[in-house]
N, CA, C, O and CB atoms as a CASP TS submission, in Angstrom:
PFRMAT TS
TARGET T0000
AUTHOR 0000-0000-0000
METHOD Language model
MODEL 1
PARENT N/A
ATOM      1  N   MET     1      22.721  28.431  13.371  1.00  0.00           N
ATOM      2  CA  MET     1      23.703  27.676  14.054  1.00  0.00           C
ATOM      3  C   MET     1      25.057  28.552  13.834  1.00  0.00           C
ATOM      4  O   MET     1      25.803  28.725  14.799  1.00  0.00           O
ATOM      5  CB  MET     1      23.780  26.107  13.464  1.00  0.00           C
ATOM      6  N   THR     2      25.353  29.071  12.639  1.00  0.00           N
ATOM      7  CA  THR     2      26.410  29.589  12.185  1.00  0.00           C
ATOM      8  C   THR     2      26.624  30.751  12.611  1.00  0.00           C
ATOM      9  O   THR     2      27.654  30.957  13.252  1.00  0.00           O
ATOM     10  CB  THR     2      26.458  29.574  11.045  1.00  0.00           C
ATOM     11  N   LEU     3      25.608  31.904  12.333  1.00  0.00           N
ATOM     12  CA  LEU     3      25.778  33.142  12.548  1.00  0.00           C
ATOM     13  C   LEU     3      25.424  33.543  14.054  1.00  0.00           C
ATOM     14  O   LEU     3      26.006  34.512  14.544  1.00  0.00           O
ATOM     15  CB  LEU     3      25.029  33.821  11.562  1.00  0.00           C
ATOM     16  N   ALA     4      24.539  32.866  14.760  1.00  0.00           N
ATOM     17  CA  ALA     4      24.258  33.311  16.030  1.00  0.00           C
ATOM     18  C   ALA     4      23.773  32.026  16.804  1.00  0.00           C
ATOM     19  O   ALA     4      22.605  31.844  17.150  1.00  0.00           O
ATOM     20  CB  ALA     4      23.207  34.491  15.996  1.00  0.00           C
ATOM     21  N   PRO     5      24.820  31.157  17.032  1.00  0.00           N
ATOM     22  CA  PRO     5      24.661  30.060  17.907  1.00  0.00           C
ATOM     23  C   PRO     5      24.220  30.140  19.251  1.00  0.00           C
ATOM     24  O   PRO     5      23.729  29.181  19.846  1.00  0.00           O
ATOM     25  CB  PRO     5      25.708  29.494  17.966  1.00  0.00           C
ATOM     26  N   GLY     6      24.416  31.466  19.827  1.00  0.00           N
ATOM     27  CA  GLY     6      24.120  31.829  21.244  1.00  0.00           C
ATOM     28  C   GLY     6      22.537  32.017  21.331  1.00  0.00           C
ATOM     29  O   GLY     6      21.971  31.990  22.423  1.00  0.00           O
ATOM     30  N   GLU     7      21.861  32.204  20.160  1.00  0.00           N
ATOM     31  CA  GLU     7      20.507  32.694  20.251  1.00  0.00           C
ATOM     32  C   GLU     7      19.596  31.308  19.947  1.00  0.00           C
ATOM     33  O   GLU     7      18.393  31.483  19.750  1.00  0.00           O
ATOM     34  CB  GLU     7      20.243  34.010  19.114  1.00  0.00           C
ATOM     35  N   LEU     8      20.053  30.138  19.908  1.00  0.00           N
ATOM     36  CA  LEU     8      19.475  28.987  19.732  1.00  0.00           C
ATOM     37  C   LEU     8      18.834  28.543  20.952  1.00  0.00           C
ATOM     38  O   LEU     8      19.409  28.842  21.998  1.00  0.00           O
ATOM     39  CB  LEU     8      20.356  28.097  19.253  1.00  0.00           C
ATOM     40  N   ALA     9      17.634  27.815  21.029  1.00  0.00           N
ATOM     41  CA  ALA     9      17.072  27.524  22.332  1.00  0.00           C
ATOM     42  C   ALA     9      16.328  26.141  22.109  1.00  0.00           C
ATOM     43  O   ALA     9      15.919  25.824  20.993  1.00  0.00           O
ATOM     44  CB  ALA     9      16.069  28.744  22.865  1.00  0.00           C
ATOM     45  N   PRO    10      16.191  25.434  23.086  1.00  0.00           N
ATOM     46  CA  PRO    10      15.244  24.300  22.708  1.00  0.00           C
ATOM     47  C   PRO    10      13.882  24.341  22.030  1.00  0.00           C
ATOM     48  O   PRO    10      13.294  23.384  21.525  1.00  0.00           O
ATOM     49  CB  PRO    10      14.985  23.709  23.782  1.00  0.00           C
ATOM     50  N   ALA    11      13.493  25.554  22.097  1.00  0.00           N
ATOM     51  CA  ALA    11      12.156  25.800  21.425  1.00  0.00           C
ATOM     52  C   ALA    11      12.550  25.647  19.894  1.00  0.00           C
ATOM     53  O   ALA    11      11.726  25.112  19.154  1.00  0.00           O
ATOM     54  CB  ALA    11      11.463  27.368  21.808  1.00  0.00           C
ATOM     55  N   ASP    12      13.814  26.105  19.352  1.00  0.00           N
ATOM     56  CA  ASP    12      13.929  26.129  17.938  1.00  0.00           C
ATOM     57  C   ASP    12      14.259  24.514  17.625  1.00  0.00           C
ATOM     58  O   ASP    12      14.057  24.103  16.483  1.00  0.00           O
ATOM     59  CB  ASP    12      15.152  27.267  17.416  1.00  0.00           C
ATOM     60  N   ALA    13      14.649  23.819  18.414  1.00  0.00           N
ATOM     61  CA  ALA    13      14.612  22.266  18.068  1.00  0.00           C
ATOM     62  C   ALA    13      13.265  21.679  18.254  1.00  0.00           C
ATOM     63  O   ALA    13      12.998  20.684  17.580  1.00  0.00           O
ATOM     64  CB  ALA    13      15.607  21.425  18.977  1.00  0.00           C
ATOM     65  N   ASP    14      12.379  22.148  19.068  1.00  0.00           N
ATOM     66  CA  ASP    14      11.021  21.829  19.231  1.00  0.00           C
ATOM     67  C   ASP    14      10.329  22.098  17.876  1.00  0.00           C
ATOM     68  O   ASP    14       9.666  21.254  17.273  1.00  0.00           O
ATOM     69  CB  ASP    14      10.397  22.641  20.399  1.00  0.00           C
ATOM     70  N   ALA    15      10.562  23.409  17.447  1.00  0.00           N
ATOM     71  CA  ALA    15       9.792  23.889  16.136  1.00  0.00           C
ATOM     72  C   ALA    15      10.238  22.834  14.872  1.00  0.00           C
ATOM     73  O   ALA    15       9.397  22.491  14.042  1.00  0.00           O
ATOM     74  CB  ALA    15      10.274  25.641  15.727  1.00  0.00           C
ATOM     75  N   VAL    16      11.349  22.457  14.823  1.00  0.00           N
ATOM     76  CA  VAL    16      11.732  21.592  13.694  1.00  0.00           C
ATOM     77  C   VAL    16      11.149  20.329  13.706  1.00  0.00           C
ATOM     78  O   VAL    16      10.608  19.803  12.733  1.00  0.00           O
ATOM     79  CB  VAL    16      13.102  21.402  13.621  1.00  0.00           C
ATOM     80  N   LEU    17      11.308  19.668  15.231  1.00  0.00           N
ATOM     81  CA  LEU    17      10.620  18.400  15.278  1.00  0.00           C
ATOM     82  C   LEU    17       9.125  18.563  15.008  1.00  0.00           C
ATOM     83  O   LEU    17       8.637  17.575  14.459  1.00  0.00           O
ATOM     84  CB  LEU    17      10.842  17.741  16.620  1.00  0.00           C
ATOM     85  N   ALA    18       8.312  19.522  15.246  1.00  0.00           N
ATOM     86  CA  ALA    18       6.975  19.579  15.109  1.00  0.00           C
ATOM     87  C   ALA    18       6.610  19.567  13.686  1.00  0.00           C
ATOM     88  O   ALA    18       5.417  19.395  13.435  1.00  0.00           O
ATOM     89  CB  ALA    18       6.462  20.697  15.778  1.00  0.00           C
ATOM     90  N   THR    19       7.492  19.731  12.642  1.00  0.00           N
ATOM     91  CA  THR    19       7.263  19.554  11.291  1.00  0.00           C
ATOM     92  C   THR    19       7.258  18.246  10.755  1.00  0.00           C
ATOM     93  O   THR    19       6.917  18.054   9.588  1.00  0.00           O
ATOM     94  CB  THR    19       8.110  20.229  10.640  1.00  0.00           C
ATOM     95  N   GLY    20       7.636  17.260  11.566  1.00  0.00           N
ATOM     96  CA  GLY    20       7.782  15.777  11.287  1.00  0.00           C
ATOM     97  C   GLY    20       9.164  15.392  11.261  1.00  0.00           C
ATOM     98  O   GLY    20       9.376  14.181  11.195  1.00  0.00           O
ATOM     99  N   VAL    21      10.148  16.168  11.300  1.00  0.00           N
ATOM    100  CA  VAL    21      11.622  15.747  11.368  1.00  0.00           C
ATOM    101  C   VAL    21      11.782  15.042  12.285  1.00  0.00           C
ATOM    102  O   VAL    21      11.226  15.368  13.334  1.00  0.00           O
ATOM    103  CB  VAL    21      12.569  16.669  11.477  1.00  0.00           C
ATOM    104  N   SER    22      12.601  13.803  12.250  1.00  0.00           N
ATOM    105  CA  SER    22      12.723  12.936  13.410  1.00  0.00           C
ATOM    106  C   SER    22      13.903  13.697  14.282  1.00  0.00           C
ATOM    107  O   SER    22      14.495  14.698  13.879  1.00  0.00           O
ATOM    108  CB  SER    22      13.109  11.296  12.948  1.00  0.00           C
ATOM    109  N   ARG    23      14.133  13.062  15.516  1.00  0.00           N
ATOM    110  CA  ARG    23      15.152  13.429  16.371  1.00  0.00           C
ATOM    111  C   ARG    23      16.441  13.071  15.721  1.00  0.00           C
ATOM    112  O   ARG    23      17.315  13.937  15.676  1.00  0.00           O
ATOM    113  CB  ARG    23      14.994  12.803  17.697  1.00  0.00           C
ATOM    114  N   GLU    24      16.665  11.867  15.201  1.00  0.00           N
ATOM    115  CA  GLU    24      17.954  11.393  14.604  1.00  0.00           C
ATOM    116  C   GLU    24      18.160  12.345  13.430  1.00  0.00           C
ATOM    117  O   GLU    24      19.276  12.858  13.345  1.00  0.00           O
ATOM    118  CB  GLU    24      17.920   9.797  14.128  1.00  0.00           C
ATOM    119  N   ALA    25      17.318  12.630  12.586  1.00  0.00           N
ATOM    120  CA  ALA    25      17.476  13.429  11.339  1.00  0.00           C
ATOM    121  C   ALA    25      17.950  15.038  11.772  1.00  0.00           C
ATOM    122  O   ALA    25      18.705  15.688  11.048  1.00  0.00           O
ATOM    123  CB  ALA    25      15.938  13.398  10.470  1.00  0.00           C
ATOM    124  N   LEU    26      17.443  15.520  12.937  1.00  0.00           N
ATOM    125  CA  LEU    26      17.811  16.798  13.253  1.00  0.00           C
ATOM    126  C   LEU    26      19.151  16.704  13.918  1.00  0.00           C
ATOM    127  O   LEU    26      19.968  17.605  13.729  1.00  0.00           O
ATOM    128  CB  LEU    26      16.784  17.472  14.090  1.00  0.00           C
ATOM    129  N   ILE    27      19.472  15.550  14.780  1.00  0.00           N
ATOM    130  CA  ILE    27      20.973  15.368  15.109  1.00  0.00           C
ATOM    131  C   ILE    27      21.833  15.318  14.123  1.00  0.00           C
ATOM    132  O   ILE    27      22.909  15.908  14.224  1.00  0.00           O
ATOM    133  CB  ILE    27      21.247  14.265  15.782  1.00  0.00           C
ATOM    134  N   ASP    28      21.476  14.553  12.927  1.00  0.00           N
ATOM    135  CA  ASP    28      22.307  14.534  11.836  1.00  0.00           C
ATOM    136  C   ASP    28      22.551  15.861  11.108  1.00  0.00           C
ATOM    137  O   ASP    28      23.665  16.163  10.681  1.00  0.00           O
ATOM    138  CB  ASP    28      21.796  13.607  10.964  1.00  0.00           C
ATOM    139  N   ALA    29      21.568  16.572  10.993  1.00  0.00           N
ATOM    140  CA  ALA    29      21.527  17.933  10.479  1.00  0.00           C
ATOM    141  C   ALA    29      22.509  18.776  11.160  1.00  0.00           C
ATOM    142  O   ALA    29      23.294  19.474  10.518  1.00  0.00           O
ATOM    143  CB  ALA    29      20.181  18.529  10.618  1.00  0.00           C
ATOM    144  N   ILE    30      22.493  18.734  12.534  1.00  0.00           N
ATOM    145  CA  ILE    30      23.306  19.483  13.179  1.00  0.00           C
ATOM    146  C   ILE    30      24.862  19.207  13.268  1.00  0.00           C
ATOM    147  O   ILE    30      25.713  20.086  13.411  1.00  0.00           O
ATOM    148  CB  ILE    30      22.784  19.516  14.307  1.00  0.00           C
ATOM    149  N   ARG    31      25.095  17.889  13.165  1.00  0.00           N
ATOM    150  CA  ARG    31      26.480  17.489  12.963  1.00  0.00           C
ATOM    151  C   ARG    31      26.908  17.746  11.551  1.00  0.00           C
ATOM    152  O   ARG    31      28.084  18.069  11.385  1.00  0.00           O
ATOM    153  CB  ARG    31      26.677  16.033  13.305  1.00  0.00           C
ATOM    154  N   VAL    32      26.177  17.656  10.584  1.00  0.00           N
ATOM    155  CA  VAL    32      26.562  18.116   9.121  1.00  0.00           C
ATOM    156  C   VAL    32      26.958  19.698   9.291  1.00  0.00           C
ATOM    157  O   VAL    32      28.068  20.096   8.939  1.00  0.00           O
ATOM    158  CB  VAL    32      25.173  17.896   7.949  1.00  0.00           C
ATOM    159  N   CYS    33      26.034  20.521   9.822  1.00  0.00           N
ATOM    160  CA  CYS    33      26.230  21.874  10.001  1.00  0.00           C
ATOM    161  C   CYS    33      27.590  22.149  10.782  1.00  0.00           C
ATOM    162  O   CYS    33      28.321  23.097  10.492  1.00  0.00           O
ATOM    163  CB  CYS    33      25.020  22.441  10.721  1.00  0.00           C
ATOM    164  N   ALA    34      27.848  21.297  11.732  1.00  0.00           N
ATOM    165  CA  ALA    34      29.213  21.810  12.823  1.00  0.00           C
ATOM    166  C   ALA    34      30.238  21.167  11.893  1.00  0.00           C
ATOM    167  O   ALA    34      31.302  21.778  11.795  1.00  0.00           O
ATOM    168  CB  ALA    34      29.303  21.058  14.764  1.00  0.00           C
ATOM    169  N   LEU    35      30.107  20.063  11.207  1.00  0.00           N
ATOM    170  CA  LEU    35      31.505  19.607  10.439  1.00  0.00           C
ATOM    171  C   LEU    35      31.672  20.844   9.321  1.00  0.00           C
ATOM    172  O   LEU    35      32.793  21.353   9.300  1.00  0.00           O
ATOM    173  CB  LEU    35      31.358  17.843   9.557  1.00  0.00           C
ATOM    174  N   PHE    36      30.790  21.321   8.494  1.00  0.00           N
ATOM    175  CA  PHE    36      30.975  22.273   7.549  1.00  0.00           C
ATOM    176  C   PHE    36      31.632  23.617   8.085  1.00  0.00           C
ATOM    177  O   PHE    36      32.577  24.169   7.522  1.00  0.00           O
ATOM    178  CB  PHE    36      29.689  22.506   6.943  1.00  0.00           C
ATOM    179  N   ASN    37      30.994  24.090   9.281  1.00  0.00           N
ATOM    180  CA  ASN    37      31.599  25.190   9.783  1.00  0.00           C
ATOM    181  C   ASN    37      33.131  24.778  10.198  1.00  0.00           C
ATOM    182  O   ASN    37      34.020  25.544   9.826  1.00  0.00           O
ATOM    183  CB  ASN    37      30.728  25.735  10.970  1.00  0.00           C
ATOM    184  N   MET    38      33.448  23.748  10.860  1.00  0.00           N
ATOM    185  CA  MET    38      34.940  23.359  10.959  1.00  0.00           C
ATOM    186  C   MET    38      35.723  23.306   9.821  1.00  0.00           C
ATOM    187  O   MET    38      36.880  23.725   9.830  1.00  0.00           O
ATOM    188  CB  MET    38      35.103  22.131  11.500  1.00  0.00           C
ATOM    189  N   ILE    39      35.035  22.679   8.531  1.00  0.00           N
ATOM    190  CA  ILE    39      35.995  22.556   7.431  1.00  0.00           C
ATOM    191  C   ILE    39      36.169  24.036   6.987  1.00  0.00           C
ATOM    192  O   ILE    39      37.274  24.444   6.629  1.00  0.00           O
ATOM    193  CB  ILE    39      35.466  21.549   6.205  1.00  0.00           C
ATOM    194  N   VAL    40      35.107  24.811   7.012  1.00  0.00           N
ATOM    195  CA  VAL    40      35.340  26.333   6.252  1.00  0.00           C
ATOM    196  C   VAL    40      36.331  27.053   7.019  1.00  0.00           C
ATOM    197  O   VAL    40      37.070  27.847   6.437  1.00  0.00           O
ATOM    198  CB  VAL    40      33.936  27.352   6.185  1.00  0.00           C
ATOM    199  N   ARG    41      36.437  26.834   8.436  1.00  0.00           N
ATOM    200  CA  ARG    41      37.355  27.450   9.049  1.00  0.00           C
ATOM    201  C   ARG    41      38.854  27.146   8.915  1.00  0.00           C
ATOM    202  O   ARG    41      39.746  27.994   8.949  1.00  0.00           O
ATOM    203  CB  ARG    41      37.005  27.357  10.168  1.00  0.00           C
ATOM    204  N   LEU    42      39.003  25.873   8.766  1.00  0.00           N
ATOM    205  CA  LEU    42      40.101  25.150   8.369  1.00  0.00           C
ATOM    206  C   LEU    42      40.619  25.636   6.994  1.00  0.00           C
ATOM    207  O   LEU    42      41.800  25.944   6.835  1.00  0.00           O
ATOM    208  CB  LEU    42      39.753  23.717   8.359  1.00  0.00           C
ATOM    209  N   ALA    43      39.781  25.688   6.094  1.00  0.00           N
ATOM    210  CA  ALA    43      40.100  26.148   4.604  1.00  0.00           C
ATOM    211  C   ALA    43      40.469  27.459   4.647  1.00  0.00           C
ATOM    212  O   ALA    43      41.406  27.825   3.936  1.00  0.00           O
ATOM    213  CB  ALA    43      38.931  26.029   3.590  1.00  0.00           C
ATOM    214  N   ASP    44      39.814  28.348   5.461  1.00  0.00           N
ATOM    215  CA  ASP    44      40.142  29.928   5.431  1.00  0.00           C
ATOM    216  C   ASP    44      41.587  30.176   6.234  1.00  0.00           C
ATOM    217  O   ASP    44      42.382  31.084   5.992  1.00  0.00           O
ATOM    218  CB  ASP    44      38.803  30.870   6.262  1.00  0.00           C
ATOM    219  N   SER    45      41.724  29.139   7.250  1.00  0.00           N
ATOM    220  CA  SER    45      42.984  29.523   8.071  1.00  0.00           C
ATOM    221  C   SER    45      44.260  28.856   7.262  1.00  0.00           C
ATOM    222  O   SER    45      45.372  29.369   7.390  1.00  0.00           O
ATOM    223  CB  SER    45      42.872  28.897   9.750  1.00  0.00           C
ATOM    224  N   LEU    46      44.087  27.830   6.523  1.00  0.00           N
ATOM    225  CA  LEU    46      45.282  27.258   5.756  1.00  0.00           C
ATOM    226  C   LEU    46      45.262  27.536   4.527  1.00  0.00           C
ATOM    227  O   LEU    46      46.113  26.989   3.825  1.00  0.00           O
ATOM    228  CB  LEU    46      45.437  25.917   5.798  1.00  0.00           C
ATOM    229  N   GLY    47      44.405  28.353   3.973  1.00  0.00           N
ATOM    230  CA  GLY    47      44.492  28.919   2.569  1.00  0.00           C
ATOM    231  C   GLY    47      44.124  27.756   1.491  1.00  0.00           C
ATOM    232  O   GLY    47      44.648  27.808   0.378  1.00  0.00           O
ATOM    233  N   TRP    48      43.313  26.814   1.786  1.00  0.00           N
ATOM    234  CA  TRP    48      43.019  25.798   0.777  1.00  0.00           C
ATOM    235  C   TRP    48      42.267  26.484  -0.342  1.00  0.00           C
ATOM    236  O   TRP    48      41.446  27.381  -0.149  1.00  0.00           O
ATOM    237  CB  TRP    48      42.191  24.599   1.372  1.00  0.00           C
ATOM    238  N   GLU    49      42.587  26.024  -1.468  1.00  0.00           N
ATOM    239  CA  GLU    49      41.908  26.569  -2.802  1.00  0.00           C
ATOM    240  C   GLU    49      40.653  25.873  -3.081  1.00  0.00           C
ATOM    241  O   GLU    49      40.515  24.679  -2.812  1.00  0.00           O
ATOM    242  CB  GLU    49      42.831  26.392  -4.082  1.00  0.00           C
ATOM    243  N   VAL    50      39.659  26.644  -3.657  1.00  0.00           N
ATOM    244  CA  VAL    50      38.416  26.093  -4.063  1.00  0.00           C
ATOM    245  C   VAL    50      38.747  25.293  -5.503  1.00  0.00           C
ATOM    246  O   VAL    50      39.354  25.906  -6.382  1.00  0.00           O
ATOM    247  CB  VAL    50      37.257  27.333  -4.200  1.00  0.00           C
ATOM    248  N   PRO    51      38.442  24.288  -5.654  1.00  0.00           N
ATOM    249  CA  PRO    51      38.463  23.722  -7.103  1.00  0.00           C
ATOM    250  C   PRO    51      37.668  24.315  -7.972  1.00  0.00           C
ATOM    251  O   PRO    51      36.660  24.899  -7.575  1.00  0.00           O
ATOM    252  CB  PRO    51      38.117  22.399  -7.200  1.00  0.00           C
ATOM    253  N   PRO    52      38.012  24.255  -9.343  1.00  0.00           N
ATOM    254  CA  PRO    52      37.041  25.039 -10.318  1.00  0.00           C
ATOM    255  C   PRO    52      35.740  24.161 -10.441  1.00  0.00           C
ATOM    256  O   PRO    52      35.688  22.983 -10.086  1.00  0.00           O
ATOM    257  CB  PRO    52      37.748  25.288 -11.896  1.00  0.00           C
ATOM    258  N   PRO    53      34.763  24.825 -10.949  1.00  0.00           N
ATOM    259  CA  PRO    53      33.660  24.224 -11.130  1.00  0.00           C
ATOM    260  C   PRO    53      33.694  22.644 -12.085  1.00  0.00           C
ATOM    261  O   PRO    53      32.883  21.737 -11.894  1.00  0.00           O
ATOM    262  CB  PRO    53      32.847  25.355 -11.743  1.00  0.00           C
ATOM    263  N   GLU    54      34.641  22.607 -12.950  1.00  0.00           N
ATOM    264  CA  GLU    54      34.551  21.307 -13.596  1.00  0.00           C
ATOM    265  C   GLU    54      35.131  20.194 -12.778  1.00  0.00           C
ATOM    266  O   GLU    54      34.943  19.030 -13.131  1.00  0.00           O
ATOM    267  CB  GLU    54      35.225  21.347 -14.903  1.00  0.00           C
ATOM    268  N   ALA    55      35.895  20.511 -11.601  1.00  0.00           N
ATOM    269  CA  ALA    55      36.341  19.559 -10.914  1.00  0.00           C
ATOM    270  C   ALA    55      35.167  19.005  -9.987  1.00  0.00           C
ATOM    271  O   ALA    55      34.982  17.803  -9.800  1.00  0.00           O
ATOM    272  CB  ALA    55      37.522  20.028 -10.228  1.00  0.00           C
ATOM    273  N   PHE    56      34.434  19.972  -9.458  1.00  0.00           N
ATOM    274  CA  PHE    56      33.236  19.563  -8.774  1.00  0.00           C
ATOM    275  C   PHE    56      32.311  18.809  -9.625  1.00  0.00           C
ATOM    276  O   PHE    56      31.729  17.878  -9.068  1.00  0.00           O
ATOM    277  CB  PHE    56      32.552  20.700  -8.232  1.00  0.00           C
ATOM    278  N   ALA    57      32.044  19.037 -10.935  1.00  0.00           N
ATOM    279  CA  ALA    57      31.241  18.309 -11.661  1.00  0.00           C
ATOM    280  C   ALA    57      31.691  16.818 -11.850  1.00  0.00           C
ATOM    281  O   ALA    57      30.888  15.892 -11.733  1.00  0.00           O
ATOM    282  CB  ALA    57      31.092  18.981 -12.858  1.00  0.00           C
ATOM    283  N   SER    58      32.962  16.641 -12.138  1.00  0.00           N
ATOM    284  CA  SER    58      33.493  15.377 -12.281  1.00  0.00           C
ATOM    285  C   SER    58      33.424  14.541 -10.932  1.00  0.00           C
ATOM    286  O   SER    58      33.084  13.364 -10.812  1.00  0.00           O
ATOM    287  CB  SER    58      34.895  15.523 -12.781  1.00  0.00           C
ATOM    288  N   ARG    59      33.778  15.321 -10.068  1.00  0.00           N
ATOM    289  CA  ARG    59      33.636  14.569  -8.711  1.00  0.00           C
ATOM    290  C   ARG    59      32.174  14.208  -8.307  1.00  0.00           C
ATOM    291  O   ARG    59      31.945  13.187  -7.659  1.00  0.00           O
ATOM    292  CB  ARG    59      34.237  15.460  -7.548  1.00  0.00           C
ATOM    293  N   GLY    60      31.341  14.932  -8.639  1.00  0.00           N
ATOM    294  CA  GLY    60      30.047  14.622  -8.376  1.00  0.00           C
ATOM    295  C   GLY    60      29.325  13.406  -8.899  1.00  0.00           C
ATOM    296  O   GLY    60      28.353  12.952  -8.295  1.00  0.00           O
ATOM    297  N   ARG    61      29.774  12.882  -9.991  1.00  0.00           N
ATOM    298  CA  ARG    61      29.404  11.722 -10.550  1.00  0.00           C
ATOM    299  C   ARG    61      30.015  10.467  -9.703  1.00  0.00           C
ATOM    300  O   ARG    61      29.403   9.402  -9.623  1.00  0.00           O
ATOM    301  CB  ARG    61      29.844  11.759 -12.009  1.00  0.00           C
ATOM    302  N   VAL    62      31.295  10.694  -9.073  1.00  0.00           N
ATOM    303  CA  VAL    62      31.735   9.642  -8.228  1.00  0.00           C
ATOM    304  C   VAL    62      31.178   9.424  -7.100  1.00  0.00           C
ATOM    305  O   VAL    62      31.040   8.278  -6.672  1.00  0.00           O
ATOM    306  CB  VAL    62      32.871   9.726  -7.959  1.00  0.00           C
ATOM    307  N   LEU    63      30.692  10.706  -6.317  1.00  0.00           N
ATOM    308  CA  LEU    63      29.960  10.860  -5.088  1.00  0.00           C
ATOM    309  C   LEU    63      28.613  10.180  -5.241  1.00  0.00           C
ATOM    310  O   LEU    63      28.126   9.573  -4.288  1.00  0.00           O
ATOM    311  CB  LEU    63      29.800  12.345  -4.719  1.00  0.00           C
ATOM    312  N   LEU    64      28.018  10.259  -6.368  1.00  0.00           N
ATOM    313  CA  LEU    64      26.399   9.635  -6.696  1.00  0.00           C
ATOM    314  C   LEU    64      26.757   8.037  -6.928  1.00  0.00           C
ATOM    315  O   LEU    64      25.787   7.310  -6.713  1.00  0.00           O
ATOM    316  CB  LEU    64      25.507  10.432  -8.392  1.00  0.00           C
ATOM    317  N   GLU    65      27.870   7.409  -7.296  1.00  0.00           N
ATOM    318  CA  GLU    65      28.123   6.150  -7.426  1.00  0.00           C
ATOM    319  C   GLU    65      28.565   5.478  -6.321  1.00  0.00           C
ATOM    320  O   GLU    65      28.261   4.288  -6.233  1.00  0.00           O
ATOM    321  CB  GLU    65      28.890   5.995  -8.323  1.00  0.00           C
ATOM    322  N   SER    66      29.347   6.087  -5.289  1.00  0.00           N
ATOM    323  CA  SER    66      30.148   5.500  -4.438  1.00  0.00           C
ATOM    324  C   SER    66      29.957   6.230  -2.998  1.00  0.00           C
ATOM    325  O   SER    66      30.520   5.778  -2.000  1.00  0.00           O
ATOM    326  CB  SER    66      31.561   5.538  -5.008  1.00  0.00           C
ATOM    327  N   GLY    67      29.162   7.344  -2.948  1.00  0.00           N
ATOM    328  CA  GLY    67      29.175   7.883  -1.721  1.00  0.00           C
ATOM    329  C   GLY    67      30.378   8.657  -1.363  1.00  0.00           C
ATOM    330  O   GLY    67      31.136   9.040  -2.254  1.00  0.00           O
ATOM    331  N   TYR    68      30.603   8.910  -0.145  1.00  0.00           N
ATOM    332  CA  TYR    68      31.746   9.539   0.358  1.00  0.00           C
ATOM    333  C   TYR    68      32.884   8.802   0.886  1.00  0.00           C
ATOM    334  O   TYR    68      33.727   9.349   1.597  1.00  0.00           O
ATOM    335  CB  TYR    68      31.371  10.314   1.265  1.00  0.00           C
ATOM    336  N   ARG    69      32.930   7.541   0.550  1.00  0.00           N
ATOM    337  CA  ARG    69      34.049   6.656   0.791  1.00  0.00           C
ATOM    338  C   ARG    69      35.253   7.130   0.100  1.00  0.00           C
ATOM    339  O   ARG    69      35.235   7.499  -1.074  1.00  0.00           O
ATOM    340  CB  ARG    69      33.744   5.278   0.370  1.00  0.00           C
ATOM    341  N   LEU    70      36.302   7.117   0.841  1.00  0.00           N
ATOM    342  CA  LEU    70      37.638   7.736   0.171  1.00  0.00           C
ATOM    343  C   LEU    70      37.972   6.598  -0.712  1.00  0.00           C
ATOM    344  O   LEU    70      37.844   5.435  -0.328  1.00  0.00           O
ATOM    345  CB  LEU    70      38.979   8.148   1.273  1.00  0.00           C
ATOM    346  N   ARG    71      38.428   6.941  -1.971  1.00  0.00           N
ATOM    347  CA  ARG    71      38.980   6.002  -2.891  1.00  0.00           C
ATOM    348  C   ARG    71      40.444   6.700  -3.545  1.00  0.00           C
ATOM    349  O   ARG    71      40.707   7.899  -3.626  1.00  0.00           O
ATOM    350  CB  ARG    71      37.770   5.666  -4.085  1.00  0.00           C
ATOM    351  N   THR    72      41.181   5.677  -3.921  1.00  0.00           N
ATOM    352  CA  THR    72      42.468   6.081  -4.568  1.00  0.00           C
ATOM    353  C   THR    72      42.308   6.897  -5.718  1.00  0.00           C
ATOM    354  O   THR    72      41.204   6.885  -6.263  1.00  0.00           O
ATOM    355  CB  THR    72      43.248   4.946  -4.963  1.00  0.00           C
ATOM    356  N   ALA    73      43.322   7.687  -6.238  1.00  0.00           N
ATOM    357  CA  ALA    73      43.128   8.207  -7.466  1.00  0.00           C
ATOM    358  C   ALA    73      42.905   7.212  -8.647  1.00  0.00           C
ATOM    359  O   ALA    73      42.191   7.532  -9.598  1.00  0.00           O
ATOM    360  CB  ALA    73      44.209   9.015  -7.704  1.00  0.00           C
ATOM    361  N   ASP    74      43.456   6.141  -8.581  1.00  0.00           N
ATOM    362  CA  ASP    74      43.386   5.168  -9.713  1.00  0.00           C
ATOM    363  C   ASP    74      41.941   4.513  -9.638  1.00  0.00           C
ATOM    364  O   ASP    74      41.418   4.138 -10.688  1.00  0.00           O
ATOM    365  CB  ASP    74      44.602   4.013  -9.605  1.00  0.00           C
ATOM    366  N   GLU    75      41.325   4.375  -8.503  1.00  0.00           N
ATOM    367  CA  GLU    75      39.918   3.914  -8.402  1.00  0.00           C
ATOM    368  C   GLU    75      38.851   5.022  -8.955  1.00  0.00           C
ATOM    369  O   GLU    75      37.782   4.760  -9.507  1.00  0.00           O
ATOM    370  CB  GLU    75      39.612   3.569  -6.850  1.00  0.00           C
ATOM    371  N   ILE    76      39.341   6.218  -8.703  1.00  0.00           N
ATOM    372  CA  ILE    76      38.398   7.317  -9.165  1.00  0.00           C
ATOM    373  C   ILE    76      38.567   7.279 -10.858  1.00  0.00           C
ATOM    374  O   ILE    76      37.566   7.190 -11.568  1.00  0.00           O
ATOM    375  CB  ILE    76      38.863   8.937  -8.424  1.00  0.00           C
ATOM    376  N   ARG    77      39.531   7.333 -11.261  1.00  0.00           N
ATOM    377  CA  ARG    77      40.063   7.330 -12.667  1.00  0.00           C
ATOM    378  C   ARG    77      39.059   6.165 -13.432  1.00  0.00           C
ATOM    379  O   ARG    77      38.446   6.427 -14.467  1.00  0.00           O
ATOM    380  CB  ARG    77      41.862   6.898 -12.689  1.00  0.00           C
ATOM    381  N   ALA    78      39.007   5.009 -12.834  1.00  0.00           N
ATOM    382  CA  ALA    78      38.582   3.985 -13.497  1.00  0.00           C
ATOM    383  C   ALA    78      36.921   3.982 -13.511  1.00  0.00           C
ATOM    384  O   ALA    78      36.284   3.157 -14.166  1.00  0.00           O
ATOM    385  CB  ALA    78      39.231   2.768 -12.876  1.00  0.00           C
ATOM    386  N   LEU    79      36.308   5.016 -12.700  1.00  0.00           N
ATOM    387  CA  LEU    79      34.933   4.752 -12.641  1.00  0.00           C
ATOM    388  C   LEU    79      34.425   5.528 -14.067  1.00  0.00           C
ATOM    389  O   LEU    79      33.235   5.521 -14.384  1.00  0.00           O
ATOM    390  CB  LEU    79      34.233   5.343 -11.137  1.00  0.00           C
TER
END
C-alpha cells in the first residue's frame, strides 16, 4: 500500500481474506496503514522530532494500561 498503491488489485484483498482474516479486520488494517502514512508525511513535512527510546518505553506502559485515549500530563504522571 505504501510503496506501490497503484499495483494493488481486488485479488490482493481476496488473498488476505482467503487466509481467514475477516473483512472487518482487513478494513481496519487498511485504515491503520493509511493513517500511519499520513502521520509520517506530516512529521516529515513539519519537522517533528522522534522521541528518544526512553520516552517510547515510558509511554508504552501507559498505552498498555489505558489504550490510546488521550490523557492529560497529570493523569500520565499519576500512572
